[in-house]
N, C-alpha and C positions, 0 to 999 in steps of 0.2 A: 511656441510662441504663435507659431503659425496655425496650429490644430485652435489655440483657444482663442485666437480674432477669428476664425471660421466659426468656431461654436457660438461665440458673441454674436458675430453677424447673423447665423441662423435663429438664434433668439429673438433677436432684433426685428427680423422679417418675418418670422412666426408670430410675434404680438403684432406687427403690423396687419398681418394677411385677418388674424381674428378680430382684429378690433375695427380694421377701415375697411375691409373689404367683405368679412362674413357676417359682422354685424355687432360685435362688441356684447354690451349688456343683453341685446333684443336676442343674442344668438346662445345665452346662457342655457335654456332650457332644452334646447337643442344637445349642445355639448355634453350636459349633465347625464342626459339619456343615454348617448354614446359612451360615455366613461362606464354607465350601468353595465351596458352591454359587454364590455371587455371585463369586468369584475366577472359576470357569469360565464363567459367563455373560459377566463382563466382558473375558475374554479374545477369547470367541467375537466380541463384539461390536465389538471392536477390529479383528480380521481382518475380517470382512464389509465393515466403514466402509472400512479401506486397501486391500484387495486387490484390489478389480475397476478402480482405477483405475492401479496397478502392471502388473496385467495389460495393460492398452491401452497403456502406454508402452512395456512390453518388445516387445510385438506390433509396435508401428509401427518399433520399432528394431532387429526381425528377430532378437531371442533368444528363439528356440524353446523351448531347454530350461529357461531360467527361467519362460518362460509357462507350460509345463507343469507343473513344479515347484509353481507359485504358484496354477495352476488348479485341482490336485490337492489342495492345502492347503485351497482356497475350499470344494472339494468335499464335503471330510473333517470340515471345521468343524463344519455341524450335525449330523451323527453323533455326532461325538466328544460335543460338548455335552449333546444328548438323552441320550446312553446314560449320561453321567455323572450328569447331573441325574435320570434314573431311579433310578440306584442309591442317590444321595444322598436322594433323597426316600423312598426305600422303606426306609430303615434309619430316616430321621430321622422319619418319621410315627408309626412305634409309640413313639418316645420321647415325642411330642409330644402324644398321646392319653394317656399315663401321668402325664406332669405337668398336664395338662388336669385330670384325675381327682382328682389331688391338691388343685389349686386349687378345684375342686367342693365335695369332701368338708371342706376347710379352709373354707370360706364357710359352708356348712350348719351345721358344727360350732359355729362362731361364731355364727349365727343362735339355734341352738339354747339358747346362754347368756347372751344379751341378758337384761338384766332387762324381765320382762314387762309391765311399766306403759310401758317406751319401744316395746317391740313391737308396739301397739296404738296408738301415736302416729300421726296421718296423717303428719305431717311424717318420721318416722322410716321410716314403709313406702315412701314417696316416696325417699327415701337408699337402702333396699334395693333398691328396683327400678331405679333406676341403677347402683348397685356389682353388680348380679345382669348388664346389660348391659355393663358394662366388664368383668365376669370374662370373657364370651363375646369380646369385641375384645383382650384383652388382649395373645394372641401377634403381636398387629398388630405391636407394640413391638419385635419380633426382626423381623417382614418388613420395616420403615421402615428399621432400623438396618442389614439386608443389601442394601438399595435402596441406602442411600446410599453404602456400600462398594463395590459395585458400580459404582458412577456415579464415585466418586472415582477409581478403577482407571483406568478408561477416559478418565475427563477427563484425568489426566494427560498420556495417551501425545497422544491427538489435540491438547491443547492446545498443544503444539511443533509440530504439523502447521499448525494453522490460523496462530499467531503467526509462523512462518516465512514465509508468505505476503503475510498482513497482518497487523499488531498492531492497528491501528485497528478491524478488523471484530470483535476481542475485546471491545472496549469499547462498540460497539453491541450485541452480543448480550447480553451483560452488562446494559444498560440495558433489555431487551426481557424479558429473563428477571425483573427487578426488580418491573417493571409487571405481569408476570402472577403474581408472588409475592406483591404487594401485594392483588391482586385474589381470590387464593385463600383468602389469610388472610381480609379480611374474609367470603367465603364462609363460611368454617370458624366464626367466632365467630357469625355470625348463627345458621347451623344449630345449633350447640351451645346457644345461648339458645332457639332454639325447642325443641330436644328437651328441654331441661330442663323446660317448658312442657307439651310432650306427654306427659312421664311420669306427670304426678297425670291428665289424663284419661283415658288409655289405661287407667291403674289403677282409676281410678272406672269405667270402662267395663266393663271385665272382672268386675270386682265385679258391677255391677249386671246385666250378661247371665249371670253364673252362677246368679243368683237365680232368672232365669228359667226357666232350663233345668236349676237341680237339682230332683230330685225331693222332697227333704227341703222345698222351701218350695212345693211344690204343693199341698196342703192349705190352708196361709193364704193365697195367694194367691187362690183360687177363694173364699175363706170370708168374706174381706175385700173380695174384687173388686178388687183394687190394682192387677191387672194394668195398666190404664189409665195409671195414675202411673209405674210402672215401666217402661214402653215410651216414656214420654214422657222420661222421666230419661236410660234409654237414647238417644234418639234426640238429644235435647240435647248430652249429652255425645260422640256421636259426630261432629255437626254440627261443635262447635268442634274435635276434634281433626283431622277435616279441612281445617278451616280453617286451621290451622297444618302440615299436612302441604303444603297448598298453595303458602304462602308459602313454604315452603322451593324448591319447583319454583320458583317466580318469580324467587327469588333465585339459583339455580343458572341459570337460562336466562339472566338478564342478563349475569352473570358469563360465561357461555359464549359470547356474542355480542361480549363486549367482547374477551376472550381471542382471539377469530378473526380479530378487526379487526388486533389488536398482532401475530399471528402473519404475516398477511398482508402489513405492512409488513417485516418481518424476511426474508421468503421472495423479497420482491421484490428487495430490498436485494441478498442472496446471490447470488440468480440474475444479477441483471443486472450486478452487477461481473464473476462468473464471465466470462458471455458476452462482455461487451466486453474482457476481458483476453485472450480465444482470439482475438477479431477483429484486435485490436493486436499480435498476434503475442507477450504476455507471457508468455503460460501454453499447457501443451500441453494437448491434448483429454484423457489420461488424468490430469494434475494437476488440471484443471477438475474431471473427476469424483470426485478424490481430495478436494479441496477443497471441493466443494459438499457432500459427505458428511459430510467431517470438520467443515465449519461447521455442518450441520443437527444433527450428532451433539453437538457442542460444547454448543450451546445446549439439545439435548433431555439431555445430563448433568447442566449446570448446574438445568435445571428440574427435573429428576429429585430433585436434590441437595434442592433449596429446597423442593419439594413432599412430599418424604419427609420433611424436617424438620415440615413443616407439618402435614403426617398426625401425624407423631409428636407434636405438640404438640397436636393435637386430641384424640390417645388419651389424652394425659397426663389433657386435663381430665375424661375420663373414670376413669384412674385416681386423679386427686383425690377422686372421689366415692366409688370403693371404698375409699380408704383414710379416709373419714369415716367411712363403714359401721362399718369396723374399731377407732372411736376412739370409738364407741357404749360406754356404761357395762354393765361385768358385775360389778355390786358385790354383789348377791347369790351367784355363782359363787365371788368370792373372800374372803367374809366371814370365812370360817373352816374349820377343818380336821377340829375334833372333832365327832365324831356321838352324838348323844342314846342312851341305853340304857333300855329299858322293862321292867317287870316283870308279873306278871299282875295285880296292884291300880294299877299305874298311871295316872294321867288326865291329860288334858290341858286345860287351861284358859287363855283370852286375857282379859286384862283393860285395858280404856284403850286397844283398838286402833281405830287410824283407817287411812282409804286414801283416797288422793285422785291421780287421774290428772295426768300434768304439764300445766301450763297450765290444769285444769279449776278452776272454782269452788267446785264441791260436794264436800264430804268425807263418804266414807261412815266411820261408826264403830259400835262396837257392845262389848259386854263379855262 
């Protein structure tokens, strides 16, 4: 149940990113171009995975004509793939920049109209910082979706090859991928939690650094001799930020080692089964090449689908922060449409006026 709730949440946030941030219908040409690029890459991947083994088998059978055709196809595949990718990227890149500019303008426009008392809140500043980071990463949502599509296309083709030779190997590979995905999911959650803590410290750090470097503060710093206090504050904040960054590095190192152990077991089983099958005469050498490539690619495809989903899930955590920012109030902006008119003898008078920052105890009042 928890998994399906997370899946539903990721789907909703992905839709929010595509529609509300990237641009919806306006982004459709860009999205379709990137999807086409995924199809091209998937076709090239399948070709490079299967053709070498077929070439070996036909070569041993003496079918030179077929060998020449397959070899020519294999040689031409990278050229066709790179040429198609270069053309698609050139067309899509321009549209991507246009969409990103629109997203930036929308973000800054909303920032300009947030109620001022909220905009000065440290909590709101943290939300804005996280939303700004999400805005930079949001196009990764499209990249993740394209990676999933590309992997699924090649997965469908290669699945039949692996299942035909040894269906039990599919189960084994799925278990390996599941273990790796669990490790990756844990790492993403830990890194996101750490990143939320870092946002506050980096914002404070850059604020303290700005005070020391900005000429506008130079007179006060020298007059009141507060450089030592500001430097100590800067050093302490940086120290805490560095500790959090080191925590992310340690988590990554642990995950990398565990995944390496799991992959050693996977490769040992695949190669061991293939070599024994050839020695027992159950498999031709070319078929062994196809099987090893297909099994590894099958594992890679499933892993890519899972990892792309996990990356999408991680990006959706950022998108959620972006969404929170756009839920901040704009009561002053939408309080009315009528504009006051003034004459030469008009006066403005305030009576019983008070103001208090959200969460503050002190109220400023005047008449």
